[in-house]
Biotite code that builds the C-alpha atoms (Angstrom):
import biotite.structure as struc

atoms = struc.array([
    struc.Atom([0.000, 0.000, 0.000], chain_id="A", res_id=1, res_name="MET", atom_name="CA", element="C"),
    struc.Atom([1.318, 3.424, -0.942], chain_id="A", res_id=2, res_name="TYR", atom_name="CA", element="C"),
    struc.Atom([2.593, 5.522, 1.928], chain_id="A", res_id=3, res_name="ASP", atom_name="CA", element="C"),
    struc.Atom([4.008, 8.990, 1.281], chain_id="A", res_id=4, res_name="ARG", atom_name="CA", element="C"),
    struc.Atom([5.589, 9.025, 4.737], chain_id="A", res_id=5, res_name="LYS", atom_name="CA", element="C"),
    struc.Atom([7.577, 5.914, 3.890], chain_id="A", res_id=6, res_name="LYS", atom_name="CA", element="C"),
    struc.Atom([9.086, 7.634, 0.847], chain_id="A", res_id=7, res_name="ILE", atom_name="CA", element="C"),
    struc.Atom([9.948, 10.735, 2.850], chain_id="A", res_id=8, res_name="LEU", atom_name="CA", element="C"),
    struc.Atom([11.486, 8.669, 5.662], chain_id="A", res_id=9, res_name="GLU", atom_name="CA", element="C"),
    struc.Atom([13.615, 6.766, 3.160], chain_id="A", res_id=10, res_name="GLY", atom_name="CA", element="C"),
    struc.Atom([14.818, 10.042, 1.701], chain_id="A", res_id=11, res_name="LEU", atom_name="CA", element="C"),
    struc.Atom([15.595, 11.401, 5.167], chain_id="A", res_id=12, res_name="LYS", atom_name="CA", element="C"),
    struc.Atom([17.671, 8.343, 6.038], chain_id="A", res_id=13, res_name="LYS", atom_name="CA", element="C"),
    struc.Atom([19.589, 8.508, 2.779], chain_id="A", res_id=14, res_name="ALA", atom_name="CA", element="C"),
    struc.Atom([20.232, 12.237, 3.238], chain_id="A", res_id=15, res_name="CYS", atom_name="CA", element="C"),
    struc.Atom([21.134, 12.062, 6.913], chain_id="A", res_id=16, res_name="GLN", atom_name="CA", element="C"),
    struc.Atom([24.015, 14.424, 7.759], chain_id="A", res_id=17, res_name="LYS", atom_name="CA", element="C"),
    struc.Atom([23.942, 15.872, 4.236], chain_id="A", res_id=18, res_name="ARG", atom_name="CA", element="C"),
    struc.Atom([23.244, 19.539, 3.638], chain_id="A", res_id=19, res_name="ASP", atom_name="CA", element="C"),
    struc.Atom([19.742, 18.955, 2.276], chain_id="A", res_id=20, res_name="ILE", atom_name="CA", element="C"),
    struc.Atom([16.751, 20.718, 3.787], chain_id="A", res_id=21, res_name="SER", atom_name="CA", element="C"),
    struc.Atom([13.523, 19.014, 4.729], chain_id="A", res_id=22, res_name="ILE", atom_name="CA", element="C"),
    struc.Atom([11.806, 21.394, 2.283], chain_id="A", res_id=23, res_name="ASP", atom_name="CA", element="C"),
    struc.Atom([13.930, 19.967, -0.533], chain_id="A", res_id=24, res_name="LYS", atom_name="CA", element="C"),
    struc.Atom([13.056, 16.427, 0.531], chain_id="A", res_id=25, res_name="LEU", atom_name="CA", element="C"),
    struc.Atom([9.363, 17.382, 0.542], chain_id="A", res_id=26, res_name="GLU", atom_name="CA", element="C"),
    struc.Atom([9.771, 18.716, -3.017], chain_id="A", res_id=27, res_name="GLU", atom_name="CA", element="C"),
    struc.Atom([11.380, 15.454, -4.108], chain_id="A", res_id=28, res_name="VAL", atom_name="CA", element="C"),
    struc.Atom([8.595, 13.483, -2.444], chain_id="A", res_id=29, res_name="THR", atom_name="CA", element="C"),
    struc.Atom([6.024, 15.665, -4.224], chain_id="A", res_id=30, res_name="ASP", atom_name="CA", element="C"),
    struc.Atom([7.698, 15.012, -7.592], chain_id="A", res_id=31, res_name="ARG", atom_name="CA", element="C"),
    struc.Atom([7.776, 11.276, -6.987], chain_id="A", res_id=32, res_name="ILE", atom_name="CA", element="C"),
    struc.Atom([4.151, 11.241, -5.884], chain_id="A", res_id=33, res_name="GLU", atom_name="CA", element="C"),
    struc.Atom([3.045, 13.386, -8.831], chain_id="A", res_id=34, res_name="ARG", atom_name="CA", element="C"),
    struc.Atom([4.852, 11.177, -11.348], chain_id="A", res_id=35, res_name="SER", atom_name="CA", element="C"),
    struc.Atom([3.194, 8.094, -9.875], chain_id="A", res_id=36, res_name="LEU", atom_name="CA", element="C"),
    struc.Atom([-0.264, 9.662, -9.914], chain_id="A", res_id=37, res_name="LEU", atom_name="CA", element="C"),
    struc.Atom([0.166, 10.860, -13.509], chain_id="A", res_id=38, res_name="GLU", atom_name="CA", element="C"),
    struc.Atom([0.510, 7.261, -14.615], chain_id="A", res_id=39, res_name="ARG", atom_name="CA", element="C"),
    struc.Atom([-3.126, 6.734, -13.665], chain_id="A", res_id=40, res_name="GLY", atom_name="CA", element="C"),
    struc.Atom([-2.618, 3.185, -12.465], chain_id="A", res_id=41, res_name="LEU", atom_name="CA", element="C"),
    struc.Atom([-4.384, 1.635, -9.498], chain_id="A", res_id=42, res_name="LYS", atom_name="CA", element="C"),
    struc.Atom([-1.280, -0.307, -8.508], chain_id="A", res_id=43, res_name="GLU", atom_name="CA", element="C"),
    struc.Atom([2.398, 0.436, -9.001], chain_id="A", res_id=44, res_name="ILE", atom_name="CA", element="C"),
    struc.Atom([5.009, -2.114, -7.991], chain_id="A", res_id=45, res_name="PRO", atom_name="CA", element="C"),
    struc.Atom([7.238, -1.031, -5.123], chain_id="A", res_id=46, res_name="SER", atom_name="CA", element="C"),
    struc.Atom([10.252, -1.723, -7.352], chain_id="A", res_id=47, res_name="ALA", atom_name="CA", element="C"),
    struc.Atom([9.146, 1.106, -9.648], chain_id="A", res_id=48, res_name="GLU", atom_name="CA", element="C"),
    struc.Atom([8.745, 3.454, -6.703], chain_id="A", res_id=49, res_name="ILE", atom_name="CA", element="C"),
    struc.Atom([12.223, 2.499, -5.475], chain_id="A", res_id=50, res_name="GLY", atom_name="CA", element="C"),
    struc.Atom([13.711, 3.178, -8.898], chain_id="A", res_id=51, res_name="GLU", atom_name="CA", element="C"),
    struc.Atom([12.009, 6.573, -9.026], chain_id="A", res_id=52, res_name="LYS", atom_name="CA", element="C"),
    struc.Atom([13.455, 7.428, -5.606], chain_id="A", res_id=53, res_name="ILE", atom_name="CA", element="C"),
    struc.Atom([16.898, 6.414, -6.828], chain_id="A", res_id=54, res_name="MET", atom_name="CA", element="C"),
    struc.Atom([16.562, 8.618, -9.919], chain_id="A", res_id=55, res_name="GLN", atom_name="CA", element="C"),
    struc.Atom([15.649, 11.596, -7.778], chain_id="A", res_id=56, res_name="GLU", atom_name="CA", element="C"),
    struc.Atom([18.482, 10.957, -5.319], chain_id="A", res_id=57, res_name="LEU", atom_name="CA", element="C"),
    struc.Atom([20.953, 10.543, -8.165], chain_id="A", res_id=58, res_name="HIS", atom_name="CA", element="C"),
    struc.Atom([20.137, 14.090, -9.262], chain_id="A", res_id=59, res_name="GLU", atom_name="CA", element="C"),
    struc.Atom([20.015, 15.460, -5.720], chain_id="A", res_id=60, res_name="LEU", atom_name="CA", element="C"),
    struc.Atom([23.089, 14.070, -3.973], chain_id="A", res_id=61, res_name="ASP", atom_name="CA", element="C"),
    struc.Atom([25.543, 11.331, -4.964], chain_id="A", res_id=62, res_name="ALA", atom_name="CA", element="C"),
    struc.Atom([26.238, 10.214, -1.391], chain_id="A", res_id=63, res_name="VAL", atom_name="CA", element="C"),
    struc.Atom([22.537, 9.948, -0.564], chain_id="A", res_id=64, res_name="ALA", atom_name="CA", element="C"),
    struc.Atom([22.007, 8.031, -3.793], chain_id="A", res_id=65, res_name="TYR", atom_name="CA", element="C"),
    struc.Atom([24.698, 5.468, -2.956], chain_id="A", res_id=66, res_name="VAL", atom_name="CA", element="C"),
    struc.Atom([23.381, 5.109, 0.599], chain_id="A", res_id=67, res_name="ARG", atom_name="CA", element="C"),
    struc.Atom([19.860, 4.421, -0.641], chain_id="A", res_id=68, res_name="PHE", atom_name="CA", element="C"),
    struc.Atom([21.077, 2.134, -3.422], chain_id="A", res_id=69, res_name="ALA", atom_name="CA", element="C"),
    struc.Atom([23.161, 0.068, -1.016], chain_id="A", res_id=70, res_name="SER", atom_name="CA", element="C"),
    struc.Atom([20.063, -0.761, 1.014], chain_id="A", res_id=71, res_name="VAL", atom_name="CA", element="C"),
    struc.Atom([17.565, -0.883, -1.846], chain_id="A", res_id=72, res_name="TYR", atom_name="CA", element="C"),
    struc.Atom([19.678, -3.086, -4.098], chain_id="A", res_id=73, res_name="ARG", atom_name="CA", element="C"),
    struc.Atom([21.008, -5.184, -1.202], chain_id="A", res_id=74, res_name="SER", atom_name="CA", element="C"),
    struc.Atom([24.608, -5.195, -2.368], chain_id="A", res_id=75, res_name="PHE", atom_name="CA", element="C"),
    struc.Atom([26.100, -8.628, -1.747], chain_id="A", res_id=76, res_name="LYS", atom_name="CA", element="C"),
    struc.Atom([29.621, -7.413, -1.125], chain_id="A", res_id=77, res_name="ASP", atom_name="CA", element="C"),
    struc.Atom([31.991, -4.472, -1.386], chain_id="A", res_id=78, res_name="ILE", atom_name="CA", element="C"),
    struc.Atom([32.509, -5.141, -5.106], chain_id="A", res_id=79, res_name="THR", atom_name="CA", element="C"),
    struc.Atom([28.847, -4.400, -5.834], chain_id="A", res_id=80, res_name="ASP", atom_name="CA", element="C"),
    struc.Atom([29.116, -1.243, -3.740], chain_id="A", res_id=81, res_name="PHE", atom_name="CA", element="C"),
    struc.Atom([32.279, -0.107, -5.527], chain_id="A", res_id=82, res_name="MET", atom_name="CA", element="C"),
    struc.Atom([30.720, -0.707, -8.946], chain_id="A", res_id=83, res_name="GLU", atom_name="CA", element="C"),
    struc.Atom([27.825, 1.561, -8.015], chain_id="A", res_id=84, res_name="GLU", atom_name="CA", element="C"),
    struc.Atom([30.204, 4.253, -6.758], chain_id="A", res_id=85, res_name="VAL", atom_name="CA", element="C"),
    struc.Atom([32.249, 4.006, -9.985], chain_id="A", res_id=86, res_name="LYS", atom_name="CA", element="C"),
    struc.Atom([29.052, 4.356, -11.979], chain_id="A", res_id=87, res_name="SER", atom_name="CA", element="C"),
    struc.Atom([28.124, 7.528, -10.085], chain_id="A", res_id=88, res_name="VAL", atom_name="CA", element="C"),
    struc.Atom([31.597, 8.990, -10.523], chain_id="A", res_id=89, res_name="LEU", atom_name="CA", element="C"),
    struc.Atom([31.592, 8.188, -14.234], chain_id="A", res_id=90, res_name="LYS", atom_name="CA", element="C"),
    struc.Atom([28.248, 9.983, -14.707], chain_id="A", res_id=91, res_name="LYS", atom_name="CA", element="C"),
    struc.Atom([29.542, 13.049, -12.863], chain_id="A", res_id=92, res_name="LYS", atom_name="CA", element="C"),
    struc.Atom([32.461, 13.506, -15.282], chain_id="A", res_id=93, res_name="THR", atom_name="CA", element="C"),
])
């Protein structure tokens, strides 16, 4: 079941100790929610919501993105984690 608070809490955890205001996180949550509602579907798989959160975090803050991805994608080991970090660094340059 969809829960806006769950999205916002996930964003807060990912952005903990980053210089990102709660207002900015509310804006991101609004964008995610709006994009989901615009699809007009009764049900949206949680995997799609997770991917949307990751897209938003990727644009917002690389560290927050990697934090969220490490939990969301359940990295098996440090190699998976490092590959994700390399991917983020490659996209930045």
